[in-house]
N, C-alpha and C positions, 0 to 999 in steps of 0.2 A: 537284472546286475549291469550287461553290456550298455542298455540305454541310458542307466543311471551315470557311469563311467564316460561316457563320450559327452554327456551334457557337464558333468564337472571338467572333463579337461576342455574342452570349449570354452567353459567360464574362465576356466584358469588363462587359458591363451589371451582371453580379453583384458586381462588385467595388466599387458605392458611390462613385464618385469618387475611386478611385484607379487607376493606369497598369496594365495589363496586360503584363507581360514575357512575350514569346514567343520560345520557342527554334526552330528551325529545323534540322535535323540529319540527316545520312549521309555515305555513303563519299562520297570525291571523284568528280564526274562524275553524282553524283544528281540535280541541278538544284535546290540550296538557295538558289543566287543567284535564280535564273530565278522561283521559288517567290516568295522573297521581294519582289521586283519587283511579281509580280502582286498581291500581298496588298496592298502598298501602294498599288498604284495603285486597287484595289477598296475600299478604306478612305478613301483620297481623295474618290473618287465619292460617299461615303456621307457626308462631311464629319467624318469620325471622326480626331482628330489621331492621327498615326503617323510614325515615322523608324525606319530601319534601320541596324543595324551589320553590317558583316563581320567575323569573327573573323581572316580572311586580312589586316586591315589592323594589326592588334595582333601583328604577328611580330616575333620578337626580333632583332637584328642577326646576322651571319652567326658570328661568334666565339661567342656563345652556343647558336644554334641546331645548330652542328654539332661541339659542344665534347666529345661524348661518341663513344665509336667503336662503341656499340652503336645500330644504327640506329633498332630498334623503341624502347627506351625514352628515345632522344636525341630521336626526333621526338615522341612523345607526352609526355614533361615539359619540354621546353627550346624547343619549336618557338613556342609561342604565349605571350604575356603574360597569362595566366591573374589574376594579380595585379589587375593595370590594368583588366581586363575586368570584375571583380567590385567592387574598391572604387571605381572611377571611372564605371563605366555601371549596370552591375547595382542595386548597391544604392541610389546615389541613385535611379532609376526606379523600384525598391519603397517607397521611404521618401517620395516626394514627388511629388505628381501633374505639379506644375512645377520643373523641376530643370535646373541648369546644370552640364554635364562638361565636363571637359577632361582629354582621353586622347590617349598616344603613338601614332603611325601611324609606320610604317616606309615609305620609299620606298626600293623592292628596287633600284633602279637607281645608286643611289648608297650605300646600305646605312646610312641615316641615319636618323633618329629626328626628326620634327616633332611639334608639339602639334597636336591637332586638337578645336574646340569645339563642344560642342553645347549649344543650348539647347530645352530643348522645356516647350511649353505644353500641358498636358494638363488633366483625364484623358484618355489616349489610349492607344495600342497602341505599345509599343517592341519591334523584333523583331530578334535576333540571329539568324546563320545562320554556320553553319561546323560542321567536324567536333569530334569531340570533346567538344562542349556537352553530351551528357550521362554524362559520367564522371561515376562516383559522387561525387567533390567537389565538382563543379559543378551538378548535376542539380537538385537542389531550388532552386538560385536563380530559376528560371524556375516562373511562374504557369501555362503552360500550353504544352504539348510536342509539336512535329510533326517526325516520324521520316518520310523518304524511303525506301522501300525498292526496292532494285536490286540485279541480280545484279555480281557484280565483272566476268563478261565483258561485259555491256551498259556497263558503267561505264567499262572500258577502251576501248571503241569510241569513245564520247565524248571520252575525254581525247586519244584521239590525233589529233581533230579539232580540238581547241581553238586557237585562236591563241596564247592567253598561255601553253601549255605548250612552245611552240617554243623558248623560252631555253633549253630543257635539252638540244637539238639535233634530230638527225633523229629519225624515227619508232622506230626500234630504240632511241635514248638514252633517247625519253622512256618506251615499254615498260619499260625496265630499272629507270628512276627509279622509275615505280609498283610495279613487283613487287618489288623489293629495300628500298623504304623505306615509302611510301606506302599502299598495298595491305597488305603485310606487318604495318604497326602498325594500321592500320584492322580486320584481322581479330581483331589482340589485342585491340582495344578491343570489340568484339564478343563474344568470348569473356569479357573481362573484365567489362563492365558492362552487359551485354544492354540496349543502350539503347530497342530498340523495345518492351520490355517497359515501360518507365517512359513512354514518349509517351502522350499523351492522343489522338492520332491519328496512325494509321499512314497512308502514302499509298504505295500501289505502283506501281511504275515500272519498266517490262519493256522498253520500246523502248530501242533504240540511239540 
């Protein structure tokens, strides 16, 4: 963590008055949001302006997410609002040290979209965490990329213990959901985009 943080801060300082847009990606259960929180707190303690956005907030409503009968292509292409991420968050963060952003956030309980406002006063570090961030169509939008490496077996152990996944049902239902949709698509992403290769820092995580 210390090595990662120092390299990130060095990269930020090299930007000369601009924001550093950082992507944190990996398969489900890798620990993306945990790492983003840890980095955010470390940067705050160093008085570096920082904010973070989770790709899971930019979900499409259910009728879009599940419009395709192909579980892999449907999840890969239709699950997240990539257009809003780029046009309303990433591009503004890259173009101006101080920026205002308004982007759509889905409330899972109601399946309704609401707006979230972000006022950022940089230069600082803007962190985005989520799966598929390093797909070839999106990867170059990040100045600095962190890939968390974990086996699918260890990742499954983690997701089976997470309270947020209990909306899918019991342990068997959660396992089936991940095996047939999430992990299957993430294997496709690894083969298609080789995201670890494009990363500036690979953090290995093997414990469940």
